[in-house]
C-alpha positions as CSV (number, residue, x, y, z in Angstrom):
1,X,13.6,54.4,194.7
2,X,14.1,51.0,196.8
3,X,13.3,52.7,200.3
4,X,10.0,54.3,198.8
5,X,9.0,51.1,197.4
6,X,9.8,48.9,200.1
7,X,8.6,51.3,202.8
8,X,5.5,51.7,201.0
9,X,4.7,47.9,200.7
10,X,5.5,47.8,204.4
11,X,3.2,50.5,205.4
12,X,0.5,49.1,203.1
13,X,0.6,45.6,204.7
14,X,0.7,47.2,208.2
15,X,-2.6,49.0,207.4
16,X,-4.2,46.0,205.9
17,X,-3.4,44.0,208.9
18,X,-5.1,46.8,211.1
19,X,-8.1,46.8,209.1
20,X,-8.3,43.0,209.0
21,X,-7.8,42.6,212.7
22,X,-10.4,45.1,213.6
23,X,-7.9,47.4,215.4
24,X,-9.4,50.5,213.8
25,X,-12.9,50.1,215.1
26,X,-14.4,51.6,218.2
27,X,-15.4,49.5,221.3
28,X,-19.0,49.3,220.6
29,X,-18.3,47.9,217.2
30,X,-15.4,45.5,218.6
31,X,-18.0,44.2,221.1
32,X,-20.5,43.6,218.5
33,X,-18.0,42.0,216.2
34,X,-16.7,39.6,218.9
35,X,-20.2,38.5,219.9
36,X,-21.3,37.8,216.1
37,X,-18.1,36.0,215.0
38,X,-17.4,32.3,215.6
39,X,-13.9,31.4,217.5
40,X,-12.8,30.1,214.0
41,X,-13.5,33.3,212.3
42,X,-11.4,35.2,214.9
43,X,-8.4,32.7,214.6
44,X,-8.5,33.2,210.9
45,X,-8.7,36.9,211.1
46,X,-5.9,36.9,213.6
47,X,-3.9,34.5,211.5
48,X,-4.2,36.7,208.4
49,X,-3.2,39.9,210.4
50,X,-0.1,38.4,211.9
51,X,1.1,37.2,208.5
52,X,0.8,40.6,207.1
53,X,2.8,42.0,210.0
54,X,5.4,39.6,209.6
55,X,5.6,40.5,205.9
56,X,5.5,44.2,206.7
57,X,8.1,44.2,209.3
58,X,11.3,43.3,207.1
59,X,10.2,45.5,204.4
60,X,10.0,48.5,206.7
61,X,13.5,47.6,208.3
62,X,14.9,47.2,204.8
63,X,13.6,50.4,203.7
64,X,15.0,52.1,206.9
65,X,18.4,50.6,206.4
66,X,18.6,51.3,202.6
67,X,17.6,54.9,203.3
68,X,20.4,55.2,205.8
69,X,23.0,53.5,203.5
70,X,22.0,55.6,200.4
71,X,21.8,58.9,202.3
């Protein structure tokens, strides 16, 4: 149960980080977003994505470790 919850939270945080940073868009959309955003907006978006990744990594690692211990 613990690995599933921790892993699920980690994966959800990684997906949210990818969506918020714009990684899942195609090149034309990225170019359009780059030219319509202010540098402050890009910095804020990057900050939130990095925070989510920093939150996700320990959850995923914890899920892997707990999975290995319990099995």
